[in-house]
C-alpha positions as CSV (number, residue, x, y, z in Angstrom):
1,X,21.6,2.2,8.3
2,X,19.9,-0.7,6.5
3,X,23.1,-2.5,5.9
4,X,24.7,-2.3,9.3
5,X,21.8,-2.1,11.7
6,X,19.1,-4.0,9.9
7,X,21.0,-6.7,8.2
8,X,19.9,-9.1,10.9
9,X,16.3,-8.3,10.2
10,X,16.1,-10.9,7.4
11,X,12.9,-12.8,6.8
12,X,14.3,-15.9,8.4
13,X,14.4,-13.9,11.7
14,X,10.9,-12.8,11.2
15,X,8.9,-16.0,10.8
16,X,11.4,-18.7,11.2
17,X,11.6,-19.0,7.5
18,X,14.3,-19.3,4.9
19,X,15.2,-16.0,3.1
20,X,17.5,-17.4,0.3
21,X,18.1,-20.6,-1.5
22,X,21.4,-21.2,0.2
23,X,22.0,-22.3,3.7
24,X,21.2,-19.4,6.1
25,X,24.2,-17.7,7.6
26,X,23.1,-17.0,11.1
27,X,26.1,-14.8,11.9
28,X,26.3,-12.3,9.0
29,X,29.6,-10.4,9.0
30,X,28.1,-7.0,8.0
31,X,25.9,-6.5,11.1
32,X,25.7,-5.3,14.7
33,X,24.7,-7.8,17.3
34,X,21.0,-7.3,17.9
35,X,21.5,-6.9,21.6
36,X,23.7,-3.9,21.2
37,X,22.2,-2.4,18.1
38,X,19.7,0.0,19.9
39,X,21.2,1.4,23.0
40,X,20.8,5.2,22.8
41,X,17.8,7.4,22.0
42,X,19.5,8.6,18.9
43,X,20.0,5.0,17.7
44,X,16.3,4.2,18.3
45,X,15.2,7.2,16.5
46,X,17.6,6.5,13.6
47,X,16.3,2.9,13.5
48,X,12.7,4.3,13.1
49,X,14.0,6.3,10.1
50,X,15.5,3.2,8.8
51,X,12.1,1.5,8.8
52,X,10.7,4.1,6.4
53,X,13.7,3.5,4.1
54,X,13.1,-0.2,4.2
55,X,9.6,0.1,3.2
56,X,10.3,2.6,0.5
57,X,12.0,0.0,-1.6
58,X,10.5,-1.2,-4.9
59,X,9.3,-4.5,-3.6
60,X,6.9,-2.6,-1.2
61,X,5.6,0.9,-1.0
62,X,8.1,2.1,-3.7
63,X,6.3,-0.1,-6.3
64,X,4.9,-3.6,-5.8
65,X,2.2,-2.8,-3.3
66,X,0.5,-0.6,-5.9
67,X,1.6,-2.4,-9.0
68,X,0.4,-5.8,-7.9
69,X,-3.0,-4.5,-6.9
70,X,-3.3,-2.9,-10.3
71,X,-2.3,-5.9,-12.2
72,X,-4.5,-8.3,-10.2
73,X,-7.5,-6.1,-11.1
74,X,-6.6,-5.5,-14.8
75,X,-10.3,-5.2,-15.7
76,X,-9.3,-4.0,-19.1
77,X,-8.2,-0.7,-17.6
78,X,-4.6,-1.5,-18.5
79,X,-2.4,-4.1,-20.0
80,X,1.0,-5.6,-19.1
81,X,3.5,-5.5,-22.0
82,X,6.7,-6.1,-20.0
83,X,9.1,-9.0,-20.2
84,X,9.1,-9.8,-16.5
85,X,7.3,-13.2,-16.3
86,X,6.5,-12.7,-12.6
87,X,4.5,-9.6,-13.3
88,X,2.9,-11.1,-16.4
89,X,1.8,-14.1,-14.3
90,X,0.2,-11.7,-11.9
91,X,-1.7,-9.8,-14.5
92,X,-2.9,-13.2,-16.1
93,X,-3.9,-14.6,-12.7
94,X,-1.7,-17.6,-13.1
95,X,0.8,-17.1,-10.3
96,X,2.7,-20.0,-8.9
97,X,4.0,-20.4,-5.3
98,X,7.5,-19.5,-6.4
99,X,6.4,-16.1,-7.8
100,X,9.3,-13.8,-7.1
101,X,7.2,-10.6,-6.7
102,X,4.9,-12.2,-4.1
103,X,8.0,-13.5,-2.3
104,X,9.8,-10.3,-2.3
105,X,6.8,-8.3,-1.0
106,X,6.2,-10.8,1.8
107,X,9.8,-10.7,2.9
108,X,10.0,-6.9,2.7
109,X,6.8,-6.4,4.6
110,X,7.7,-8.7,7.5
111,X,11.3,-7.2,7.5
112,X,9.6,-3.8,8.1
113,X,7.3,-5.2,10.7
114,X,10.2,-6.8,12.6
115,X,12.1,-3.5,12.4
116,X,9.2,-1.7,14.0
117,X,9.0,-4.4,16.7
118,X,12.7,-3.8,17.4
119,X,12.1,0.0,17.8
120,X,9.1,-0.7,20.1
121,X,11.2,-3.2,22.1
122,X,13.8,-0.5,22.8
123,X,11.2,2.3,23.3
124,X,12.1,2.9,27.0
125,X,15.6,3.9,26.0
126,X,14.0,7.2,25.0
127,X,13.4,9.0,28.3
128,X,11.9,12.3,26.9
129,X,8.3,11.4,27.0
130,X,7.2,13.5,24.1
131,X,9.8,12.0,21.9
132,X,8.9,8.5,23.2
133,X,5.2,8.9,22.4
134,X,6.0,10.1,18.9
135,X,8.5,7.3,18.1
136,X,6.1,4.7,19.5
137,X,3.2,6.1,17.6
138,X,5.1,6.0,14.3
139,X,6.3,2.5,14.9
140,X,2.8,1.3,15.7
141,X,1.4,3.1,12.6
142,X,3.9,1.5,10.4
143,X,3.4,-1.9,11.9
144,X,-0.4,-1.6,11.5
145,X,-0.2,-0.2,8.0
146,X,2.2,-3.0,6.7
147,X,0.0,-5.8,8.3
148,X,-2.9,-4.3,6.4
149,X,-1.2,-4.2,3.1
150,X,0.1,-7.9,3.5
151,X,-3.4,-9.0,4.6
152,X,-5.1,-7.4,1.5
153,X,-2.7,-9.1,-0.9
154,X,-2.1,-12.5,0.8
155,X,-5.6,-13.3,2.2
156,X,-9.3,-13.2,1.2
157,X,-11.6,-10.2,1.5
158,X,-13.2,-9.6,4.8
159,X,-16.4,-11.6,4.7
160,X,-18.5,-13.4,7.4
161,X,-18.0,-16.7,5.7
162,X,-14.2,-16.6,6.0
163,X,-13.2,-14.1,8.7
164,X,-12.8,-16.7,11.5
165,X,-11.6,-19.7,9.6
166,X,-8.1,-21.1,10.8
167,X,-5.2,-20.0,8.7
168,X,-7.3,-17.5,6.7
169,X,-5.3,-14.4,7.4
170,X,-1.5,-13.8,7.8
171,X,0.9,-14.3,10.8
172,X,0.6,-11.4,13.3
173,X,4.1,-10.4,14.4
174,X,4.2,-8.1,17.4
175,X,7.3,-9.5,19.1
176,X,10.9,-8.5,18.0
177,X,12.9,-11.3,16.6
178,X,16.6,-10.5,17.1
179,X,18.6,-13.7,17.4
180,X,18.1,-17.3,16.2
181,X,16.9,-18.2,19.8
182,X,13.8,-16.0,19.1
183,X,12.7,-18.0,16.1
184,X,9.3,-19.5,16.1
185,X,7.3,-21.6,13.7
186,X,4.4,-19.2,13.5
187,X,1.0,-19.9,12.2
188,X,-1.4,-17.8,10.2
189,X,-3.9,-15.9,12.3
190,X,-7.5,-15.5,11.1
191,X,-8.6,-12.6,9.0
192,X,-10.6,-11.3,12.0
193,X,-7.6,-11.5,14.4
194,X,-5.4,-9.6,11.9
195,X,-7.9,-6.8,11.5
196,X,-8.3,-6.6,15.3
197,X,-4.5,-6.1,15.6
198,X,-4.3,-3.6,12.7
199,X,-7.1,-1.4,14.3
200,X,-5.4,-1.7,17.7
201,X,-2.1,-0.5,16.3
202,X,-3.5,2.4,14.3
203,X,-5.8,3.5,17.0
204,X,-3.0,3.7,19.6
205,X,-0.9,5.4,17.0
206,X,-3.5,8.0,16.5
207,X,-3.7,8.8,20.2
208,X,0.1,9.1,20.5
209,X,1.2,10.9,17.4
210,X,1.4,14.7,17.0
211,X,-1.3,16.4,14.9
212,X,1.2,18.1,12.7
213,X,4.1,16.8,10.7
214,X,7.3,17.1,12.6
215,X,9.2,16.1,9.4
216,X,8.1,15.7,5.8
217,X,7.1,12.1,5.2
218,X,6.6,11.1,8.8
219,X,3.3,9.8,10.1
220,X,1.1,12.0,12.3
221,X,-2.1,11.4,14.2
222,X,-4.2,12.2,10.9
223,X,-2.0,9.8,8.9
224,X,-3.2,7.1,11.3
225,X,-6.8,8.2,10.9
226,X,-6.5,8.1,7.1
227,X,-5.2,4.5,7.3
228,X,-8.0,3.7,9.8
229,X,-10.5,5.1,7.3
230,X,-9.1,2.7,4.6
231,X,-9.2,-0.3,7.0
232,X,-12.7,0.2,8.2
233,X,-13.9,0.8,4.6
234,X,-12.3,-2.4,3.5
235,X,-14.2,-4.3,6.2
236,X,-17.4,-2.5,5.5
237,X,-17.6,-0.6,8.8
238,X,-18.9,2.6,7.2
239,X,-19.6,4.4,10.5
240,X,-16.0,4.2,11.8
241,X,-14.6,4.8,8.3
242,X,-16.7,8.0,8.1
243,X,-15.5,9.1,11.6
244,X,-11.8,8.8,10.7
245,X,-12.1,10.3,7.2
246,X,-14.0,13.2,8.4
247,X,-11.4,13.8,11.2
248,X,-8.7,14.1,8.6
249,X,-10.7,16.6,6.4
250,X,-11.9,18.7,9.4
251,X,-8.3,19.0,10.7
252,X,-7.7,21.6,8.0
253,X,-4.2,20.2,7.7
254,X,-4.9,19.2,4.2
255,X,-6.5,20.8,1.2
256,X,-7.1,19.7,-2.4
257,X,-4.7,21.3,-4.8
258,X,-6.0,23.4,-7.6
259,X,-4.9,20.9,-10.3
260,X,-5.3,17.1,-9.6
261,X,-1.9,16.5,-11.2
262,X,0.0,18.8,-8.7
263,X,0.4,16.0,-6.0
264,X,2.2,13.9,-8.6
265,X,4.4,16.8,-9.9
266,X,5.4,18.5,-6.7
267,X,6.6,17.2,-3.4
268,X,4.9,17.4,0.0
269,X,1.8,19.4,-1.3
270,X,-1.2,20.3,0.9
271,X,-3.0,17.3,-0.4
272,X,-0.6,14.7,0.8
273,X,-1.4,12.7,4.0
274,X,1.3,10.1,3.6
275,X,4.2,10.6,1.1
276,X,7.4,8.6,0.9
277,X,10.4,10.9,0.5
278,X,12.7,10.2,-2.3
279,X,15.8,11.8,-3.7
280,X,18.1,11.4,-6.7
281,X,20.4,9.3,-4.6
282,X,18.0,7.5,-2.4
283,X,14.7,6.3,-4.2
284,X,12.7,3.1,-4.9
285,X,14.6,2.4,-8.2
286,X,15.2,3.7,-11.6
287,X,16.2,0.5,-13.3
288,X,14.1,-2.6,-12.7
289,X,12.2,-1.4,-9.7
290,X,10.0,1.5,-8.8
291,X,6.7,2.8,-10.1
292,X,8.3,5.0,-12.8
293,X,10.2,2.0,-14.2
294,X,6.9,0.3,-15.2
295,X,4.4,3.1,-15.7
296,X,6.6,5.8,-17.3
297,X,7.2,6.1,-21.1
298,X,9.5,9.1,-21.5
299,X,12.9,9.5,-23.2
300,X,15.4,7.7,-20.9
301,X,12.7,7.1,-18.2
302,X,10.5,4.1,-17.9
303,X,9.7,1.0,-19.9
304,X,6.0,1.5,-20.7
305,X,5.4,-2.0,-19.3
306,X,1.9,-0.9,-18.3
307,X,-0.2,0.4,-21.1
308,X,-3.3,2.3,-20.1
309,X,-6.3,1.3,-22.3
310,X,-8.0,3.9,-24.6
311,X,-11.4,2.7,-23.4
312,X,-10.3,3.7,-19.7
313,X,-9.5,7.2,-20.7
314,X,-12.8,7.6,-22.5
315,X,-14.4,7.4,-18.9
316,X,-13.4,10.9,-18.4
317,X,-15.1,14.0,-19.8
318,X,-12.9,15.8,-22.4
319,X,-12.6,18.8,-20.0
320,X,-11.6,16.8,-16.9
321,X,-8.1,17.8,-15.8
322,X,-7.6,14.3,-14.8
323,X,-7.9,13.3,-18.4
324,X,-5.9,16.3,-19.8
325,X,-3.2,16.5,-17.2
326,X,-2.7,13.0,-15.9
327,X,-2.3,11.0,-19.2
328,X,0.2,11.3,-22.0
329,X,1.5,9.4,-25.0
330,X,4.7,7.6,-24.6
331,X,7.6,9.1,-26.4
332,X,10.1,6.3,-25.9
333,X,9.5,3.9,-23.0
334,X,11.9,1.1,-24.1
335,X,10.9,1.4,-27.7
336,X,7.1,1.4,-27.1
337,X,6.1,4.9,-28.4
338,X,2.6,6.0,-28.9
339,X,1.1,4.1,-25.9
340,X,-1.0,5.8,-23.2
341,X,0.7,6.3,-19.9
342,X,-0.5,7.6,-16.6
343,X,1.4,10.8,-15.5
344,X,1.2,9.9,-11.7
345,X,4.4,8.0,-11.8
346,X,6.7,9.5,-14.4
347,X,9.5,10.7,-12.3
348,X,11.7,8.1,-10.5
349,X,13.1,10.6,-8.0
350,X,9.7,12.2,-7.2
351,X,8.2,11.5,-3.9
352,X,5.5,8.7,-3.9
353,X,2.2,9.9,-2.6
354,X,0.6,6.9,-0.7
355,X,-2.5,8.8,0.6
356,X,-4.2,11.9,-0.4
357,X,-7.1,14.0,1.1
358,X,-9.0,13.4,-2.0
359,X,-9.5,9.8,-1.0
360,X,-10.9,10.9,2.4
361,X,-13.6,13.1,0.6
362,X,-14.6,10.0,-1.4
363,X,-14.6,7.7,1.7
364,X,-16.8,10.2,3.6
365,X,-19.2,10.6,0.6
366,X,-19.6,6.8,0.3
367,X,-20.1,6.2,4.0
368,X,-22.5,9.0,4.4
369,X,-24.5,7.8,1.4
370,X,-24.6,4.2,2.7
371,X,-25.6,5.5,6.2
372,X,-28.1,8.1,4.9
373,X,-26.3,10.7,6.9
374,X,-24.5,14.1,6.3
375,X,-21.8,14.1,8.9
376,X,-19.2,16.6,8.0
377,X,-20.8,17.2,4.6
378,X,-23.4,15.7,2.3
379,X,-22.4,13.1,-0.3
380,X,-23.1,15.7,-2.9
381,X,-20.7,18.2,-1.3
382,X,-17.8,15.9,-1.0
383,X,-18.3,14.4,-4.5
384,X,-18.7,17.9,-6.0
385,X,-15.4,19.0,-4.3
386,X,-13.6,16.4,-6.2
387,X,-15.3,16.9,-9.5
388,X,-15.2,20.8,-9.3
389,X,-11.4,20.6,-8.7
390,X,-11.1,18.3,-11.7
391,X,-13.3,20.6,-13.9
392,X,-15.7,17.8,-14.4
393,X,-19.4,18.4,-14.6
394,X,-21.7,18.6,-11.6
395,X,-23.7,15.5,-10.5
396,X,-26.7,17.1,-8.8
397,X,-28.2,13.9,-7.3
398,X,-25.4,11.4,-6.9
399,X,-25.9,7.7,-6.5
400,X,-23.8,5.2,-4.8
401,X,-22.5,4.1,-8.3
402,X,-21.5,7.7,-9.0
403,X,-19.3,7.8,-5.9
404,X,-17.7,4.4,-6.6
405,X,-17.0,5.5,-10.2
406,X,-15.4,8.6,-8.9
407,X,-13.0,6.5,-6.9
408,X,-11.9,4.9,-10.1
409,X,-11.4,8.1,-11.9
410,X,-9.6,9.8,-9.0
411,X,-7.6,7.0,-7.5
412,X,-6.7,4.9,-10.6
413,X,-3.2,3.4,-10.8
414,X,-2.6,4.1,-7.1
415,X,-3.2,0.5,-6.1
416,X,-6.8,0.6,-4.9
417,X,-8.6,-1.0,-7.8
418,X,-8.6,-4.7,-6.9
419,X,-9.3,-3.9,-3.3
420,X,-12.3,-1.9,-4.2
421,X,-13.6,-4.7,-6.5
422,X,-13.1,-7.2,-3.7
423,X,-14.7,-5.1,-0.9
424,X,-17.7,-4.3,-3.1
425,X,-18.0,-8.0,-4.0
426,X,-18.0,-7.3,-7.7
427,X,-17.1,-9.8,-10.4
428,X,-15.1,-8.4,-13.2
429,X,-13.9,-9.6,-16.6
430,X,-10.6,-9.1,-18.3
431,X,-9.0,-10.3,-21.6
432,X,-6.3,-13.0,-21.0
433,X,-4.6,-14.5,-24.2
434,X,-7.4,-13.3,-26.2
435,X,-10.2,-14.7,-24.1
436,X,-12.6,-12.9,-21.8
437,X,-12.3,-14.3,-18.3
438,X,-14.5,-13.4,-15.4
439,X,-13.3,-13.4,-11.8
440,X,-15.4,-13.3,-8.7
441,X,-14.5,-11.1,-5.8
442,X,-13.3,-14.1,-3.7
443,X,-11.5,-15.9,-6.5
444,X,-8.3,-17.6,-5.2
445,X,-6.5,-16.1,-8.2
446,X,-6.9,-12.7,-6.8
447,X,-4.8,-13.6,-3.7
448,X,-1.1,-13.9,-3.8
449,X,0.6,-17.2,-2.9
450,X,2.5,-17.6,0.3
451,X,6.0,-17.9,-0.9
452,X,7.0,-21.6,-1.5
453,X,10.3,-21.2,0.4
454,X,8.3,-20.0,3.5
455,X,6.0,-23.0,3.4
456,X,9.0,-25.4,3.0
457,X,10.8,-23.8,5.9
458,X,7.8,-23.6,8.2
459,X,5.3,-26.6,8.3
460,X,2.9,-24.6,10.3
461,X,2.2,-22.2,7.4
462,X,-0.8,-23.3,5.3
463,X,-0.7,-22.2,1.6
464,X,-3.5,-20.3,0.0
465,X,-6.1,-22.2,-2.1
466,X,-5.0,-22.9,-5.7
467,X,-1.2,-23.0,-5.0
C-alpha cells in the first residue's frame, strides 16, 4: 500500500520542498496517478489504513517521536551511548540543520498529514454515512495528532510572548497535494494558529468517531479526547484538559491493569487508549530503527544505546512495581552488559502503546489541583489510583509537585519528559562532555531545526533560532 498508492506522497509534494539530494523525479515509476488512486470506498478505507502504517515507522511514532523527546530532556535520567552521531547531537543539544533525525521526522510527519488530506479529499466517495463519519474522524484525528507532535518538536512552547509571532509555529497543511501543479511554497504559521487547527481537527474527530474500537489500534472518540487532554495541558488550559481527561476515564472503556508492566508486555490491554499495531513481519524496525533497537539490552535484541541512570531508578520506592518490573540489567545489548534498561520497549514486535489511561488520571489530578476542584475525583483519589496500582505508599495530602513527580515515575521513557519540562517552564541541568549545563524551558537548543534541504528548497520557510 505504502509503495504503490503513497509513493507520490513524498515530502516535496507536501510543502514544495526537496525530499532527496538528487533532482526530484516528478513521475515515479512505482506509483498510481494521484487522480485515480482513490476511486472506490474500499480504496479510501485502505488508504486510511495506510496512514497508520506510514506513521508507525521508526522515524515517527515507531521510535523518534519518543526517543527525540527523551534525548532532548536528558536531565541526567539517562545517557546516550550509541554510535549514531545524529542522536548524540540531539542528546548533547548541538544539532545542526542537516540533522538526519530531525529531517526524517519532519518528512514522515508531513507525509502522514498529506495522506490524511488525500483521504479527506476523497471522503464523499464513501456513500455509507456511518462509514464516512468514521473514516473522516480517523483522518482528522491523525492529522491533528501529527501536527501536534511536529509543533512540539519544531517550535517553542506555548507562551504569550511567542504564540503570535510570525513563523513561530510550523506550516499548517489541510489541503491535499497530489501533483506537481499543487505545489506551493508554504510559510510557517504562528504557534497560536497551529494550536487552533489542531484543536479544531481533534474536536471534530471526537464528534464523528465511534465510542468503541471498531478495530484494534484504530482511533475512537475517546482517543481524540485523550489527545485533546494532552494538547490543552501543553498550552496550560487546565479546564479543558480536565474535561477531556475525565471524559476518557468516565467512559469506562479503559481500566488500569493490575501490574503497571502489563501494557508493555501484552497487546491491546484495558489500559491502552492508542496503541500502534505491530507484527513480526510489519513493525517499526528491528535493526537500526524502532524503540527496542535503542532501549533494549537483551541477547539478540537491542543495542543498549540508552542507559538509564541509577540515580533515576532511586526515585522509586523499593516496593514500587514500576521499579521492580519495569527496569532490568542488560544481558547483552551490543556488548554493553550490566547497564540499566527500561522494560517498556524490549520487544521489537510488541505493539507500541502511545497513550494509556494512567496518563488521563494524572492529567485530571493536576488540573483539579490547579483549579481547586474535584471534578470526576479528587486529586488525592486519582494520584492514589496510580500509586496503589504500583504498590507505592500513599500520599495523604498531595501537592502539585507530588503529582508532577508522579508523571515522571509513571510516564518515563514514553516521550513526555521534555514536553513537561517546557510546559512547566522549568530549567534543568544535564552533564554534557563532563560539564553540567543548564537549559531554560525556552532554550533554542530544545527545538529541532527545520531541515536544511527544506529551507534551501523553499525560501518562504524561516529557520529556527540558532541554526
